[in-house]
N, C-alpha and C positions, 0 to 999 in steps of 0.2 A: 504494500500500500504506500502510495506517495504522500508526502506532506508538504504543503497543505494539499488537501484533496483537489483533484483537477478542476472540479466545478467551482472552487474558490480562487483559482488563479486567473487573474485578469492580464491579458497581453495586448489589448488595444492601445496603441501608443498615444492616440488622441485623448483617451480617458486617463491614462497614466500621466500625461503632460498636464492635464487639467488639475489633477490632485496636486502636483508639484507647484503649479502656478497659484492655486488658491491657498495652499498650506506650505509656504516656503521654508519654515523652520525645520531643518533636518536634524535627526539624531545620527551622528557619525560615530562609527565604531572602528577602532584600530587596535592593533596589538603593538605595544611599546615595551621593550625589554621584558618580553614574556608575559606581560599583564594586559588585560583587556582595558581599554580606555574608551570612555563615551563622552562626547562633547556635543553641544548644540550650536548650530551655525545656520543662519538663513542663506539659502542658495536659490539662484534663478537659473533657468534654462537659457543657453545661448540661442541666438536667432535660428540656427540650424538644428537645434535640439541634440547636438552631438556632445555637448559639454554642460556641466553644472558650473556656475560661476560663483565665487565667494571671496571673502577676505576675513582675516582673523589676526589676532596678536601673534607675534613671532614665537611666543612660548607655547602656543597651542599644540597639544600632542599630535595632531594630524601632520605636523611638519617634521616630526622626529621619528618617523617610521618609514619603512619601505614597503612597496607592494600595494596591494589592493585596499581600497577604502570602501566601506559599505555606508550608504546614506539611506535613512528611512524617513519617509514623509508620512505624517499621520493626518488623516482626514477626520471627520467627526466619527464618534462611536456612540453606541447606545445599548443599554440593557433592555431586553425584551422579555416580558413576563407572559405566561399563559393566561394571567388574569386580564391582560389587555387584548391579546389575540388568542381567543379560546381554542382555535383549531391547532395550535402548536402544543406538543405534549410536555415539553420541558422548557425552562427558561434558557435563553441564549444571549450571547453578546454579538452585536452586529458591528462591523468595522470595515474600513477601506484604507489600506496603507499601500505605499509604493516603496519597493526596495530597489535601490540602484547600486551596482558595483562598478567601480572604475578606478582609474589610475590618476593620482594627483600630480599636477605639474604647476610650478610657480610661473606667474606672469611677470616678465622682467622689465619691460620698458614702461616709462611713465605714460606714454600715449595709450598703451594697452590697459594700464592700471586705471587711468581716467575713464576710458571707454567702459571698462568692466564695472567700475563703481557707479558711473552715471546710469548705466543700464539697470543696475540693481535699484538705485534710488528711484528711477522712473517707475519701475515695477512696484516698489514698496509704497511710494507716495499715493498710488491709487487707493490704498487701504485707508489713508487718512483724508482722502478727497482734497489733496493738495497738489501743487506742482513745483515744490521746492526743488532747486537745482544745485548741483555741486559747485557751479560758478558763484553761488552766494558766499562761498568760503574764499577768503583772499588767497592768492596764489602761493604765498609763502607758508600759510597754514596748511594748504593742500599738500605741499611738498613735504612738510613735517609729518603729516599723516601718512603719505606714501612711504616715507622712510621708517615709520614705526610699525607698520603692519605688513603682512604678506598677502598679496593677491594671488589667487590660484584658480585653476580650472580642473575639473575632474572629467576625464574622457570617459564617457559612458560605454562600458563594455557589455553590460546587461541591465535590463530593467523589467520588472514584473510587478504585478499587484497581488496583494493578499486581500481579497474582497470577500469577507464572510457576510453575506447578505441573504441568507436563507435560500440560496439557489437550489437546495435539495428539497424545497417545499413546492407545492403546486402553484400554478400561476395565480389562482384565486387567493391563496394565502399571501403570496408576495404582493398582490394588489392591496390587500388589507394592511400589510406592513408598510407599504409605500404611503398609503393614506394616513396611517398613524404617525409616521415620521415627518411628513411634509411640514406641519406647523412648527415643530421645534428643531428639527434636524434636516432642513431643506436640501443641503448639499448631499448628505448621505442618502436621503430619499431619492435624489436624482440618479443615483447609481443602481437602485433596485430595479431590476427588469421583470 
């Protein structure tokens, strides 16, 4: 038996990209000196969706390891009780997460750093309904910032979703679940088919 079960694996790249775009704070896991390290870093997709873009302080464990990095993006989740959907036999937890594995590379030039940070700011500013720009920071302060942090990209080697959304239930039950989720968990509800 495979895990997660095949019906919980999402491979549609548009759906996976949607989760990353809407929930950009990634949980990154690396092995450093034989120990598992977990950090949280907001990441955005490059325009061609081949890379994840980010920046972090130079002492972040992701820069002191070699090899593959795993990034997990968490969508909404929800506990579902048989008291709410009487046709299910047992309580369950619904979730949609995206797992990306890739190789980290530093961004070296100031032009690339600026472009990467501006792309991230443009993406994140939409969540605050603002249009703040990196150019609002004086050039000398931007340069200090560029010297203090590492800018990076993660080449996406593989990406899949772990979407546990009662796919093993009938379409009628899934429709009830979608209706139940829509008011409080609309993004999660949008992934229930």
